[in-house]
N, C-alpha and C positions, 0 to 999 in steps of 0.2 A: 492875476487880475484880468478882467475882460468883459466884453459885451458880445453877445452872439446872436445868430439868426440861423435859419435853416433853409434848405432848398426845397425842391419838390419831392414827389413820392420816391421811395427807394425801397430796397430789399436788403436785409442783413440778418446774419445768424451769429449769435454771441454765446460764448461759453463763460459762465460766471463762477466766482469762487464761493466757498462756504460762508454762511453767516456766522457772526460772533455768537448769537444765542444758541447755535448748534455746536460750535467749536468748543466753547467754554465748558458746557456740561460734559462733553465727550472727554475733555482733558481731566476734569474733576473725577469722573467715574473711572477713567483708566487709572488715575493715581491711587484710587482707593480699592481697586479690585485685584484679584489674584491673576497672575499671568501677564504676558506682554500683549500690547494692542497697538495696531497701526491705524492712525486716523488719516484717511485720505481726503485732502481738500481742506484741512483744518487751519484756522488762523487764530493766534492768541498773542496778545501783547501786554506785558507787564514787566516790572523790574524788581528784583529781590537783592537786597544787600544786608549782610550780617555785620553789624557795627556796634561795638561795645556791649555785646550781650543782647542786642535788640535786632530782631529780624525786621528790616524796613522794606515795605512793599509799596511801590509807586504804581498807581493805576492810570495816571494822566487823566483823561476824561472818559474812561471806560466804566460806566455804571454797571454794565453786565459783569465785568470782571470783579469789581468791588463787592457786589452783592452775592454772587455765586461762590466766590473764593473765601469770603470772611468766615462762614461756619467751618469750612475745612481747615482754615488756619487756626481756628480756636481748638479744634480737636487735635491738630498737629502739635500745638503748644502743650496741650493737656497730656498727650501720650508720648511726647518727645523727650529727649535727654535734657534734664534740667541744667546740666553743666554747659550745654551748648548755647542756649539762649534763655533769657528770663522773660521776655515779652515780645509781642509783635506789634508793629506800628503800621497802619494802613493809611495812605494819604493820596491825594490827587491834586489836580489843578484848581484854579479859582472857582470854576463852576461846580466841580465835584464837592467843594467845601460848603456848598449851600443845598446840595441834593440830599433829601432826608434818608437816613438809614436806621433811625431809632427803633421803629417797629420790628425790624429784623434783629437788631441788637438785643431788644427786650426778650424776644423769643429764644435767642441763643442762650442768654443768661438763665432763663427758666429751664432750658433743656440741659445745660451744663452748669450746675450750681457752683462748681469750683472755678468758673471763668468770670472775670470782671472786665467790663468794657467801659472805658472812660473817654471823654471827648476832650480834644486838645484845644478847641476853639469854640465854635458855635454848638450849642447843645443839640444832639441828635444828628450831627453831620461829621464828615471827615474833617481833620484826622482823628482816628481812634487808636487808643492804646489797649491792647489785649494782654491781660496778665492773669497769673494764677491767684485765686483767692485763698488766703491762709485759713487753715482750720476746716477745710472741706476735702472730702475724698475725691480723688481724680477719677471720676466715673461719669458715664452717660447712661443714667438709669432708664430712660425711656418714659412711657406713660403718656398722659394727656397733655397736649400743648395747644395753646391758643395763639393765633397770629392775626394781627391787624394787617390785612392785605390790600387795602384800598389803593395805596400808592403804586404798588408794583407786583405783578405776578412773579417776578424774580425772587421776591422774598419767599414765596411758596416753593418754587423750584429749589432754592438753596436749602431749605429745611427738609424737603423730601429726599434730596441726595445725601443728606447727613444721616437720615433716620435709620437706614439698614445697619449702621455701626453702633446702634444702641444695645444695651444689655437685655432689654425686653421690648415688646411691640410699642411703637409710637403711634398715637392717634393725634393727627394734626387737624385742628378745627379752625376754619376760616371765619373771621368775624364780619367780613364785608362781602355781601353778595348783591347781585343785580339781575334783573330779568332781561333775557335776550328778546329778539324780535318775535319768537314763538311763545314767549311767556315763561320760558324755563329759567330756573335759578342757575346763574353761572357766576364764577369769580371774574374779577377784572382780568382781561386778556386771557381768558380760559384756554384758548388753543396753545398758548405757550406752556401752560401747566400740563396739558395733555401731551405735548411734545416731550416734556421732561419724563413723564410717566412711561411713555413708549420707549424712550431711550434707556431708561433704567431697566425695563424688561429685557432689552437687548443685552444688557450686562448681567442678567440673571437675577435681578432684584424683584421682589413681589410688592406691588402697590395696589391696594383695593380702595376704590372710591365708594364707600358704603352709603354715602348721602351726598347731595350737591355740595355741602360745605365741610365734608369730613373724609379724611384719608387715613387708612390704617396700613402701616408698614412694619412687617415683622423683622426681627434681626436676622442677619445672615451675611456671609461674605460673598459679595458678587464676583462674578468671573468675567474677566475681560475677553471679549470676542477677539479672535486673532486678527480680524480685519473688519473695519467699519467704514463704509463710504458715506461721507457727510454730504447732504444735498446741497445743490446750488442755492444761493441766497435769493429767496423769493422777494424780500424787500428791495434788494438791488435790482431785481428783474423789472420792478414796477417802472423804473425810469425809462429804459429803452422802449418798453412796451407802450408807455404813455406817449413817447415821442412819435411812435407809429400812429397812435390814435389822433394826435394833434395834426399830423402832416398828411395823412392818407397813405403813409408808407406801410411796409410790412417788415416785422421783426420776429425772428425765432430765437428762443432762449433754451438752454439745456436744462429744462425744468418740466417734468411731467406732472400735470395737475390731476390728481385722482379725486374721487368723491370724498375721501377722508385724508387729505394731505397732512404731512407731519407739521408743516409750517402754516399757521393761520393766514399769513400774508399771501399765500398762494391763491387765495380766493379773490385777490385783486382782479384777476382776469374776469370774474363775474361782474365786477363794476364796469369793466370795459365793454363787456357784452351788453349790459343794460344801457350803455350810452351809444349803442349802435355799431360797435366794432365786430368784425368777423374773427372769431376765436376758434382755432383748430388744434387738435392734439394728435400726437403720434408718439410711439415709444421713446421716452427720454426727452421729448421736446414739446414746447408749446409755441404756437404761432399766432400773432395778432396782426390784423390788417385794418387800417383805418378806412372807413367807408363814408364818403360824402362829408357834410358838415357835422362835426361832433355834436351829438345830442339832438339832431334834427328830428328824429322820430319822436323823442320825448316832448319836444316843443310843440310839434304838430298835434300830438295826443292831448296835451294840456290846453291847447288853443281850442280844440273841438269841445272839450268838456267845459270850457268857459269858467264862470265863477265857482263851479263845483270842483274844479281841478285842485288836486293836492300836489304840493311840490314833491319831487323825488326825495325820499328820505333814506340816506345811507347810514345804517347802524354799523359803525366800523370798530366796535368794541373788540372784535375778534381779529382785527388786522390793523392795529393802531399805528404801526410804523409806516404804513402806506397812506395814511389819511392826508399827509402833506401832498403826495402825488395826486391823490383824488381831488384835492382842493384846486390845484392848477387846472385840472381837467374841467371841473365845474365852473371855474372862472371863464373858460373858453365856451362852455355850454351857455353861460349867461350872455355871452356875445351873440350866440345863435338866436337866443330868445329876443334880444334887443332888435335884431334885424327882421324879426317877424312883425309885420305891421299890425297884426291883430292881437299880439301878446301884451297884456296890461303891464305898464312899466313898474307899477307898485306891487306886483304879485311876485312872491318868491318862486324861483325856479327849482331850487334844490337846497338840501341841507345835509350836513354831516353831524351826527350825534354820537353820544356815548364814548367820547375820547377825552374826558376831563383829566385823566391821569397824565395826559400829554403836557399839562401845565407845569409839571415838575420833572421834565426830562433835561436834556442839555440846556434848554431854556424853556420859557413859556411858549411852546410851539403854537398854540392856538392864537395867542396874542401876536406872535411874530408873523404868522402867515396872514392874519387879518391886516396887519400894518403894511407888509410888503406888497400884497396883492392890491390893497386899496391905493397905495401910492403908484402902482402900475396901471391904475385905471378901473379896476374891478369894483363893483358895488356890493359890499359884503357887510353883514351884521355879525358881530361876535356874540356867541352864546356861551354860557358857562361850560357846556360840555361839547362845544363844536362851533360850526360856522353856518350861516345862512346866506344864500346867493340870490341876487336880484339881477334883472336885465342890465347889461353893462355895454357901453359904447364899444364897438369893435376897434381893435388895433391891428397892426401888421408888423411882421418882422422886417419888412423891406422899407416901409414909409418912414421919412424923417420924423423924429419926435424927440421930446425931452428925455434925457437920460434919467434912469432911476437907479440909485445905489441900493442894493439889497443888503439889509441888515441881517447877517447870519447868526450873530451871537455865538460864534464858534461852533455852530450846530451843523454837522455834515448833511443832515437830511434837508434842512432849509436850503443850503447851497445847491444840492442836487435837484430838488423839486423846482426851485425858481429857475434853474438853468433850462428845464424843460419848457417853462413858460415863454422862453425866448423864441420858441417856434412861432408864436403869434404876437409877441411883443418885443421888438428889437430894442437895442440900447439898454439892456439890463447890465449893470455893472456889479460884479461880485468880488469885492476886495479880499474876502477871506476864502479865496478859492482853494487853499491847501487844506482846509478843515475836512474835505471829503476823504482824506487819506485814512481817517479813522476806520472806515469800513469798505471803501472802494478806491484804492490807491491809484488805479489807472482810469478813473472816471472820465477825465477830460480827454484822454487818448481814445477811449471808446467812443465818446461823442464825435470827435473829429474824424477818426479813421473808419469807424464802422457805421456811423449814422450821418456823416457829412455835415456836422454842425460847424458853422464858421464863428470863430471868436478870435480876439486879439488882445494883447496887453494895452492898458489905457492909462497907466501911470498913477493909479489911485491906490494908496495903501490903507489897510485897516489897522487901527491901533492895537487890536487884539490878534492880528494875523500872526500865528506862530512862525510862519515862514517868511514874513516880510523883512525887508531890509530898509535902510534909511539913507537918504541923501545920495542915492545912486551908487554907493560903494558896495561892490559885490565881490564875493569870494566863492570859488568852487574848490572843495576839498576832496581829494581822491584818497580813499582808505582801502588798503588791501594787504595781502600777504607780502612778505619781503621777497624781492627779486621777481615780482609778478609783472613788471613792465609799467609801473606807475609813472616813472620818470619820462619814458618815451611818450606815453599817452598824454601826460600832463603838458609836455612841451608842444605836442601837436594840437592839443585842445586850445592852448593859449594862442597859437598862431591862427587857428580857424576862427576863434572868437574875436580876435583883433581884426581879422579880415571882415568878419560880419559887421563890426562897428562901422568900418569904412564903407561897406556896400550899402548899409542902411542909412548912411548920411548922418550918423549920430556924431555931431561936431562939438560935443561938450569939451571945454578947454582941457580939463584934466585927462579925460579918456583919449582925446586926440593925441596928447603928448605921450601917454603911456601904453595905450591899448590894454591888452591883458598880459601881465607879467607871470613868471613861473618861479616857484620856490620848491626845492627838494628839501624837506625837513631834515633828512639824514645829514645833509651837508651843513646844517646850521648848528649842530650840537658842538659845544666847546670841548668835547672829549671823544675818545674812541669808543664807539658803541660796544664792540665786542668785549673790550676790557671792562667797561662799566657793568655790563650784564654779568660777567664772570664774577665780579667783586660784590655786586649789590643785588643781583637777581632781576628777573623780568618785571616783577611788580613795581620795583623802584624805577626801572627804565620807563615803563608806561606812564608813570606819574610825571617824570621829567618831560616825556614826549608831549603829554597833555598840556603841561605848563608852557612849553615852547610853542605849541600850536596856538594857544591863546595869545601869547606875546606877539607871534608873527602876524596874526590877524589884526591885533590892536595896532601894530606898527603900520599896517596897510592903511588904517584909518588916520593915523597921525602924521605919517611920513617919516618916522624915525628910521635910521638905518639898522639893519640886522647885523649881529656879529656872526662870525663864521666865514664859510667859503664865499668867495666873490662870484661863484658861478651862478648864484641866484640873481635874477634880474633886479635892478634897483626898484625901490618902493617909491611911488609917486603919490602925494596926498590926493585922495579921492579916486585913485586908480583901481583897476580890477586885477584879481590875482587868482591863479590856479596853484594850489598847494598839495603836494604829495606827501603822505605819511603812512606809517604802518610797519 
């Protein structure tokens, strides 16, 4: 939890990780191809459990994983050992259970007649149960497939990656097309589809785009490249680059933007250039330097043109993940327009269009950004497919002002984008600060150590914060290999944290009495671990360990005494505790 602000100009070079939209296709392609493959920079998170003949797949809030993995899981079930498992169940968190997947499921069932997909709750959403349909051959015949692709380009990518495994050529026809800024017919988020095609070609698959809405994929076993370097995340790069634009600083990221980049979001630097930033390229790196007041040149140009001036129109259909970052930049440009004495207050400064599919992401991102920026003082109109910005009163990261609590809706991109707005609007409070861990786990560290952003805890918790605690009762759990030094480290951590409470003057009655205690879980078992493992096995021990850990943490909350060794420090109601297990 925190509110932040920034200092003056700075210079920083950042190395970013790979994006999920690149990591997941790479994992899927490697799994389906011949030969081994090393993916450098790849990130992928999901959980697989085989339980009572059902392969359960938990994707948490990762829509990319759910969409790209589902067709592969269907084929895996189809061609797998029937004795091993009878069905596959894919599920996720509360938000994933309202994100639509029906158009993809319908296309999968058309492609694989022997596969049946049923919905466990809301029609068209997770959880889904994938099973074999009785009376049908276990085949993937190929042929012509139609796909409703309006909601997500990931539906297209998922079916394209499945297509080479068919018995005859697959012709994939897209039902939903739109015109880009040049009047060309393109699918929603076309660059992501192009990225998939280019990656498939790296794996030896052949994909032909024979018409704007039509792809032909012949059958063939693709071959894994022995080594594949996954690009740095262009979406993640937008945040530090935007901070440079906001503050007049300079940031370099390990991302080389070519004329035809693999990731569409790499074109975000063109938005920065249009707003007056200095953009420079060198092999493997891109540098952005903020120059003067953001959007000053645009405002001056529109002022000269008077009533005939048209607002800056950003068609972000090819870089939808960065539209939120662009929104905070345009909110700042709107302040520049407000400060121009001759700029009409009622005239729109800029607009973002063609991002309607962002209404069905982790949340309704268009509505959420409109709400958060409006409450932070920006004058914005919500469009069906984007946002329109009007001259807005200036704010400052330094001047005292009323706090604004950012409603993130557990959406990592809202948290990250609104944090950038703290450069010009102080006292932004982000309760769901941990939601950034979905794609940028060290985001706050990067802001603090590399960009000089100042923020601090403010004691406000979000009801939906997955990392939040309650009533000031905190636990730190150390998990690691046996005999790896957890006990020594845990005891030292408890001492340091207790000292920190005293130094910070946190005089809560319970914490003052107890500080931070320490428990070594191994010493709390009512049996000899070696003997138990020998008799019952490691799986049984891990279950006992999990149950004891839960009980220990619950005792911390209630103040009940633990059984076992007396070497663990006593539990105090409301006290804090370090627990070592593993």
